[in-house]
C-alpha positions as CSV (number, residue, x, y, z in Angstrom):
1,X,-21.0,-27.2,-76.0
2,X,-23.0,-30.2,-74.5
3,X,-26.1,-29.3,-72.5
4,X,-26.0,-30.0,-68.8
5,X,-28.8,-32.4,-67.9
6,X,-31.3,-31.3,-65.3
7,X,-30.3,-34.2,-63.0
8,X,-26.7,-33.2,-63.2
9,X,-27.6,-29.6,-62.3
10,X,-29.7,-30.8,-59.4
11,X,-26.9,-33.1,-58.2
12,X,-24.3,-30.4,-58.4
13,X,-26.5,-28.0,-56.5
14,X,-27.0,-30.5,-53.7
15,X,-23.3,-31.3,-53.5
16,X,-22.5,-27.6,-53.3
17,X,-25.2,-27.1,-50.6
18,X,-23.8,-29.9,-48.5
19,X,-20.3,-28.4,-49.0
20,X,-21.4,-25.0,-47.8
21,X,-23.1,-26.5,-44.7
22,X,-19.9,-28.5,-44.0
23,X,-17.8,-25.3,-44.2
24,X,-20.3,-23.5,-42.0
25,X,-19.9,-26.2,-39.3
26,X,-16.1,-26.0,-39.5
27,X,-16.1,-22.3,-39.0
28,X,-18.6,-22.5,-36.0
29,X,-16.6,-25.4,-34.5
30,X,-13.3,-23.7,-34.8
31,X,-14.2,-20.0,-34.1
32,X,-17.8,-19.9,-32.9
33,X,-21.0,-18.3,-34.4
34,X,-19.6,-14.8,-34.2
35,X,-16.9,-15.6,-36.7
36,X,-19.3,-16.8,-39.3
37,X,-19.7,-14.6,-42.4
38,X,-20.7,-15.0,-46.0
39,X,-17.3,-13.7,-47.0
40,X,-15.5,-16.5,-45.1
41,X,-17.8,-19.2,-46.3
42,X,-17.5,-18.1,-49.9
43,X,-13.7,-17.9,-49.6
44,X,-13.4,-21.4,-48.2
45,X,-15.8,-22.8,-50.8
46,X,-14.0,-21.1,-53.6
47,X,-17.1,-19.2,-54.7
48,X,-17.8,-15.5,-55.3
49,X,-19.9,-14.1,-52.4
50,X,-22.9,-13.3,-54.7
51,X,-23.0,-17.0,-55.6
52,X,-24.0,-17.9,-52.0
53,X,-27.2,-16.0,-52.4
54,X,-28.3,-18.7,-54.8
55,X,-28.4,-21.1,-51.8
56,X,-29.1,-18.9,-48.7
57,X,-30.6,-15.4,-48.3
58,X,-28.4,-14.4,-45.4
59,X,-26.4,-15.7,-42.4
60,X,-29.6,-16.5,-40.4
61,X,-30.8,-18.6,-43.3
62,X,-27.7,-20.8,-43.3
63,X,-27.8,-21.1,-39.5
64,X,-31.5,-22.2,-39.7
65,X,-30.6,-24.9,-42.2
66,X,-27.8,-26.1,-40.1
67,X,-30.0,-26.2,-36.9
68,X,-32.6,-28.3,-38.8
69,X,-29.9,-30.8,-39.6
70,X,-27.8,-30.9,-36.4
71,X,-30.3,-30.8,-33.6
72,X,-32.6,-33.7,-34.8
73,X,-29.4,-35.9,-35.0
74,X,-28.4,-34.8,-31.5
75,X,-31.9,-35.5,-30.0
76,X,-32.2,-38.9,-31.9
77,X,-28.9,-40.1,-30.6
78,X,-29.7,-39.2,-27.0
79,X,-33.2,-40.8,-27.3
80,X,-31.6,-44.1,-28.6
81,X,-29.1,-44.2,-25.8
82,X,-31.8,-43.7,-23.2
83,X,-34.1,-46.3,-24.8
84,X,-31.5,-49.0,-24.3
85,X,-31.7,-48.6,-20.5
86,X,-34.5,-50.1,-18.4
87,X,-34.4,-48.1,-15.2
88,X,-35.0,-44.4,-14.9
89,X,-31.7,-44.0,-13.1
90,X,-29.7,-45.5,-15.9
91,X,-31.7,-43.5,-18.4
92,X,-30.7,-40.2,-16.7
93,X,-27.1,-41.4,-16.8
94,X,-27.4,-42.4,-20.5
95,X,-28.7,-38.8,-21.1
96,X,-25.4,-37.4,-20.0
97,X,-23.2,-40.1,-21.5
98,X,-24.7,-39.6,-24.9
99,X,-24.2,-35.9,-24.8
100,X,-20.5,-36.2,-24.0
101,X,-20.0,-39.0,-26.5
102,X,-21.4,-36.8,-29.3
103,X,-19.5,-33.7,-28.1
104,X,-16.3,-35.7,-28.5
105,X,-17.3,-36.5,-32.1
106,X,-18.2,-32.8,-32.9
107,X,-21.9,-33.7,-33.3
108,X,-22.8,-32.0,-30.1
109,X,-20.2,-29.3,-30.1
110,X,-21.8,-27.6,-33.1
111,X,-25.2,-27.6,-31.5
112,X,-23.6,-26.4,-28.2
113,X,-22.0,-23.5,-30.1
114,X,-25.3,-22.6,-31.7
115,X,-27.0,-22.7,-28.3
116,X,-24.5,-20.3,-26.8
117,X,-23.9,-18.0,-29.8
118,X,-25.3,-14.5,-30.2
119,X,-28.2,-15.2,-32.5
120,X,-31.1,-13.2,-33.7
121,X,-34.5,-13.8,-31.9
122,X,-35.9,-16.0,-34.7
123,X,-32.9,-18.4,-34.8
124,X,-32.6,-18.3,-31.0
125,X,-36.3,-19.4,-30.8
126,X,-35.6,-22.3,-33.1
127,X,-32.7,-23.4,-31.0
128,X,-34.8,-23.1,-27.9
129,X,-37.5,-25.3,-29.4
130,X,-35.0,-28.1,-30.1
131,X,-33.5,-27.6,-26.7
132,X,-36.9,-28.0,-25.1
133,X,-37.4,-31.3,-27.1
134,X,-34.1,-32.6,-25.9
135,X,-34.7,-32.0,-22.2
136,X,-38.3,-33.3,-22.5
137,X,-36.7,-36.7,-22.9
138,X,-36.0,-36.6,-19.1
139,X,-39.6,-35.9,-18.1
140,X,-40.6,-39.6,-18.0
141,X,-37.7,-41.0,-16.1
142,X,-37.8,-38.1,-13.6
143,X,-41.5,-38.7,-13.1
144,X,-40.8,-42.4,-12.5
145,X,-38.3,-41.4,-9.8
146,X,-41.1,-39.6,-8.0
147,X,-40.3,-36.0,-9.0
148,X,-43.5,-34.3,-10.0
149,X,-42.0,-31.0,-11.0
150,X,-39.9,-32.5,-13.8
151,X,-39.8,-29.3,-15.8
152,X,-38.1,-27.5,-12.9
153,X,-35.6,-30.2,-12.7
154,X,-34.8,-30.2,-16.4
155,X,-33.9,-26.5,-16.1
156,X,-31.4,-27.4,-13.4
157,X,-30.1,-30.3,-15.4
158,X,-29.5,-28.0,-18.4
159,X,-27.2,-26.0,-16.2
160,X,-25.3,-29.1,-15.0
161,X,-24.9,-30.2,-18.7
162,X,-23.6,-26.8,-19.8
163,X,-21.1,-26.9,-16.9
164,X,-19.7,-30.3,-17.7
165,X,-19.4,-29.5,-21.4
166,X,-17.4,-26.5,-20.5
167,X,-15.1,-28.7,-18.4
168,X,-14.7,-31.1,-21.4
169,X,-13.8,-28.1,-23.6
170,X,-11.1,-27.1,-21.1
171,X,-9.8,-30.8,-21.1
172,X,-9.7,-30.7,-17.3
173,X,-11.5,-34.0,-16.9
174,X,-12.5,-37.1,-18.8
175,X,-15.9,-37.2,-20.5
176,X,-16.8,-40.6,-18.9
177,X,-15.9,-39.4,-15.4
178,X,-17.9,-36.2,-15.9
179,X,-21.0,-38.1,-17.2
180,X,-20.9,-40.3,-14.1
181,X,-20.4,-37.4,-11.8
182,X,-23.2,-35.4,-13.4
183,X,-25.8,-38.2,-13.2
184,X,-24.8,-39.0,-9.6
185,X,-25.0,-35.3,-8.7
186,X,-28.5,-35.0,-10.2
187,X,-29.9,-38.3,-9.0
188,X,-28.4,-37.8,-5.5
189,X,-29.9,-34.3,-5.3
190,X,-33.3,-35.6,-6.4
191,X,-33.2,-38.4,-3.8
192,X,-32.6,-35.9,-1.1
193,X,-35.3,-33.5,-2.3
194,X,-37.9,-36.3,-2.7
195,X,-37.0,-37.7,0.8
196,X,-37.4,-34.2,2.3
197,X,-40.6,-33.1,0.7
198,X,-42.3,-36.4,-0.3
199,X,-43.1,-35.1,-3.8
200,X,-45.4,-37.2,-5.9
């Protein structure tokens, strides 16, 4: 029997790892984090359950690996979309438009499911760290608009984003219309607050 070269073993392992992550994404996308189990992943991958432990220690381990892949992609895409715009108003609008565009392509829907899933504290903290990085992208344009308490606003914006993503999931409105509505809603509210309280 010919020996398997080290490079071939490494390549096979990497392909299997990517396949397991792909299957994990599919399960989360279709059924949510609660439906994820080693048994289902192994079954879909055509592996014996003990074989999964060669790649991941437990469910949290595989979720952690997926978070490290999905969230940076999400944040990078939003950052690129905002960087194309010159005014803070358009940057806020681009923030929403990029989220909905990715949600339509499943890039965001996986991250959204992870954010709203029942996760253990360690994984939840990791998700929250990425979530903080995402909304930190709004700090600069909001400060340029004259809103000093940008961290307070990003908390409110997070609620608006979650709401419009739920509407997209229900297919009750088009993503483009919702993105425009959300940005107008946020910016209109900020204009009124700034005008009332003269925040700097």
